[in-house]
C-alpha positions in Angstrom: -25.5 37.1 45.8 -24.4 34.7 43.1 -27.7 32.9 43.0 -29.6 36.2 42.5 -27.3 37.1 39.6 -27.8 33.7 38.0 -31.6 34.1 38.3 -31.4 37.7 36.7 -29.4 36.5 33.9 -31.7 33.5 33.3 -34.8 35.6 33.4 -33.1 38.1 30.9 -32.2 35.2 28.5 -35.8 33.7 28.9 -37.4 37.1 28.0 -34.9 38.0 25.4 -35.1 34.7 23.5 -36.9 34.7 20.0 -40.2 33.0 20.0 -41.3 30.3 17.5 -43.9 32.7 15.8 -41.1 35.0 14.7 -39.7 32.2 12.3 -42.7 32.5 9.9 -42.3 31.6 6.3 -42.6 34.6 3.9 -43.8 33.9 0.4 -41.9 35.5 -2.4 -42.7 35.9 -6.0 -40.1 35.8 -8.4 -39.4 35.5 -12.1 -38.0 32.2 -13.4 -34.7 33.7 -14.5 -34.1 35.2 -11.2 -34.1 31.7 -9.4 -30.6 30.7 -10.4 -28.8 32.9 -7.7 -31.2 31.7 -5.0 -31.3 27.9 -5.2 -27.8 26.7 -6.0 -26.8 24.4 -3.3 -29.9 25.1 -1.1 -32.4 22.5 0.2 -35.6 22.7 -1.7 -39.0 21.2 -1.7 -41.1 21.2 -4.9 -44.7 21.0 -4.8 -45.7 19.5 -8.2 -48.8 19.5 -10.1 -51.3 16.9 -8.7 -50.2 17.7 -5.1 -47.1 15.4 -4.9 -43.7 16.8 -3.7 -40.1 16.1 -4.1 -37.1 17.2 -1.9 -33.5 17.7 -2.5 -30.6 20.1 -3.3 -30.9 22.6 -6.0 -28.2 22.4 -8.6 -29.2 24.7 -11.5 -32.0 26.5 -13.4 -32.5 25.8 -17.0 -34.9 27.7 -19.2 -37.4 24.7 -19.3 -36.4 22.8 -16.1 -34.9 22.7 -12.6 -32.2 20.3 -12.0 -32.1 18.9 -8.5 -30.3 16.3 -6.6 -33.3 14.4 -5.1 -33.2 12.8 -1.6 -36.9 12.1 -1.2 -38.2 11.3 -4.7 -41.8 10.9 -5.7 -44.1 11.2 -8.7 -42.0 9.1 -10.9 -38.6 10.7 -10.3 -35.6 8.6 -9.2 -33.3 9.4 -6.4 -30.2 11.3 -7.5 -29.8 14.0 -10.2 -33.1 14.7 -11.8 -34.4 17.4 -14.1 -37.9 18.5 -13.2 -40.0 20.4 -16.0 -40.9 23.9 -15.3 -44.5 23.3 -16.2 -44.9 20.5 -13.5 -43.8 22.9 -10.6 -46.5 24.7 -8.7 -44.5 25.9 -5.6 -40.8 26.0 -4.7 -40.2 25.9 -0.8 -36.6 27.1 0.1 -35.4 25.7 3.3 -32.5 28.1 4.3 -30.6 27.4 7.5 -30.3 30.6 9.7 -26.9 31.6 11.1 -25.4 29.9 14.0 -24.7 33.1 15.9 -27.7 32.7 18.4 -26.7 29.1 19.1 -23.0 30.0 19.7 -23.9 32.9 22.0 -26.4 30.5 23.9 -23.8 27.9 24.3 -21.3 30.2 25.5 -23.6 31.9 28.0 -24.8 28.5 29.2 -21.2 27.3 29.8 -20.3 30.6 31.7 -23.4 30.5 33.9 -22.9 26.7 34.6 -19.3 27.5 35.8 
């Protein structure tokens, strides 16, 4: 009876798990002055004019530039705090971490089913 219960629970968890297709990025258009609340402390990737990109953590938005702490510099910017002109930014990719709720539940259920 126990193994039947474990199989049923495992099958349920397998079918109820979210798929990779659900984690699709959604583009969002915003005005420059609306960015300040979104990027502070977030991981960003900026696609610059000419196709190059830089990655780092957003610090603040100024009227004419974006201040970032760069972790992977390119296109003439140095590692550390850099000001990237607004005119040279084509695209801002925001990498938000999802909540840990699913991982916590999965770990708990895994431990319980293992016991």
